[in-house]
C-alpha positions in Angstrom: -16.0 42.8 -51.5 -12.8 44.7 -50.9 -9.7 44.0 -48.8 -10.3 45.9 -45.7 -8.1 44.0 -43.3 -10.4 41.3 -42.2 -12.1 38.7 -44.3 -15.7 37.7 -43.8 -16.7 34.1 -43.8 -18.9 32.8 -46.5 -21.7 32.2 -43.9 -21.4 35.9 -42.8 -21.6 37.1 -46.4 -24.7 35.0 -47.0 -26.3 36.2 -43.7 -25.8 39.8 -44.7 -27.3 39.2 -48.1 -30.4 37.6 -46.4 -29.9 34.1 -47.8 -29.1 32.4 -44.5 -31.0 33.3 -41.3 -28.9 34.5 -38.4 -28.9 32.3 -35.3 -30.5 33.7 -32.1 -28.3 35.8 -29.9 -28.1 33.2 -27.2 -26.9 30.6 -29.7 -24.3 32.9 -31.1 -22.8 33.5 -27.7 -22.9 29.8 -26.8 -21.7 28.4 -30.1 -19.1 30.7 -31.7 -18.4 30.5 -35.4 -15.5 28.2 -35.7 -14.4 29.8 -39.0 -13.8 33.1 -37.3 -10.0 33.4 -36.5 -10.8 35.5 -33.4 -12.9 32.7 -31.8 -11.6 31.4 -28.5 -12.9 28.2 -26.9 -12.6 28.0 -23.2 -13.1 24.6 -21.5 -13.4 24.0 -17.7 -13.0 20.6 -16.1 -13.6 20.1 -12.4 -12.6 16.9 -10.7 -13.6 16.0 -7.2 -12.2 13.0 -5.3 -12.7 12.1 -1.7 -14.9 10.3 0.8 -17.7 12.9 0.5 -19.6 13.9 -2.6 -18.9 17.3 -4.2 -20.6 20.1 -2.2 -23.0 20.8 -5.0 -24.1 17.2 -5.1 -24.4 17.1 -1.3 -26.6 20.2 -1.6 -28.7 18.4 -4.2 -29.2 15.5 -1.8 -30.2 17.9 0.9 -32.7 19.6 -1.4 -34.4 16.3 -2.3 -34.2 14.8 1.2 -33.9 17.2 4.1 -31.3 16.0 6.5 -29.5 13.9 3.9 -26.3 15.9 4.0 -26.0 15.4 7.7 -26.7 11.7 7.4 -24.1 11.4 4.7 -21.5 13.2 6.9 -22.3 11.0 9.9 -22.1 7.9 7.7 -18.6 9.0 6.4 -17.4 9.8 9.9 -18.5 6.3 11.2 -16.8 4.6 8.2 -13.5 6.4 8.8 -13.7 5.7 12.6 -14.2 2.0 11.7 -11.1 2.2 9.4 -9.0 3.8 12.1 -10.1 1.1 14.7 -9.4 -1.7 12.2 -5.9 -0.4 11.4 -5.3 0.0 15.1 -6.3 -3.7 15.7 -4.1 -4.8 12.8 -1.1 -2.8 14.2 -1.5 -4.3 17.6 -1.8 -7.8 16.1 1.5 -7.3 14.1 3.3 -6.1 17.2 2.0 -9.0 19.3 3.1 -11.4 16.5 6.6 -9.9 16.5 6.8 -10.2 20.3 5.6 -13.8 20.1 8.1 -14.6 17.4 10.9 -13.1 19.5 9.9 -15.1 22.6 9.8 -18.3 20.5 13.2 -17.6 19.0 14.7 -17.0 22.5 13.0 -20.1 23.8 14.5 -22.1 20.9 18.0 -20.7 21.6 17.7 -21.6 25.3 16.4 -25.1 24.6 19.2 -25.6 22.0 21.8 -24.4 24.5 20.5 -26.7 27.2 20.5 -29.7 24.8 24.1 -28.9 23.7 25.2 -28.6 27.4 23.6 -31.9 28.2 25.4 -33.6 25.3 28.7 -32.0 26.4 28.1 -33.3 29.9 27.4 -36.8 28.7 30.5 -36.5 26.5 32.6 -35.4 29.5 31.2 -38.3 31.6 32.0 -40.8 28.9 35.6 -39.6 28.7 35.9 -39.6 32.5 34.6 -43.1 32.8 37.1 -44.5 30.3 35.1 -44.3 27.0 37.4 -41.7 25.5 36.5 -42.5 21.8 32.7 -42.4 22.4 33.0 -39.3 24.5 35.2 -37.5 21.9 32.9 -38.5 19.0 29.7 -37.3 20.9 31.4 -34.1 21.9 32.7 -33.4 18.4 29.2 -34.1 16.9 27.6 -31.8 19.5 29.9 -28.9 18.8 29.8 -29.3 14.9 26.0 -29.6 15.0 25.7 -26.4 17.1 28.0 -24.4 14.9 26.2 -25.8 11.8 22.8 -24.6 13.0 24.2 -21.1 13.6 26.0 -21.0 10.2 22.8 -22.2 8.4 20.7 -19.6 10.1 23.2 -16.9 9.2 23.1 -17.9 5.5 19.3 -18.0 5.5 19.3 -14.4 6.9 21.8 -13.3 4.3 19.7 -14.7 1.4 16.5 -13.1 2.7 18.3 -9.7 3.0 19.7 -10.0 -0.5 16.1 -10.5 -1.8 14.8 -7.7 0.5 12.5 -10.2 2.3 12.0 -10.5 6.0 13.7 -13.5 7.5 11.3 -16.2 8.4 12.9 -19.3 10.1 11.6 -22.6 9.0 9.4 -24.4 11.6 11.5 -26.1 14.1 14.7 -24.1 13.2 15.4 -21.3 15.6 18.8 -20.0 14.4 20.6 -17.2 16.2 
């Protein structure tokens, strides 16, 4: 065996000498000799993702059960329509909850303001009727309590924003 530019593999030499049978032509094209430096292996991967089967699989269903492809398409369309309707209902529910929370917050502010005005009115009446100390104490407690509720609500909102959480007032506390 001389040096002619390319070297034969041991298997090829034995095949030429008749010691090893050659594989059939179809096997040679499907399974190339890995010892041959000119061998190239090509691999193809196909990935399909989605609500419907791959078109070839869909065609296979249709071949087995006539009309199956149409039934699968209709089933997928109904499922997606259901998802759209469910998301729409959820969106409307979230909007209604936000509106309800806003109305409740306004109602709480108005009720708090009315109570504060009532206490200030009683305080003014006490002072006018000669009970200056009682009226001054009641008026001071009223103003300090009102300011305290607003400061407390402001701090709760700041903490929620620092944690990137939505502000949720505690039940019974409607801070402005």
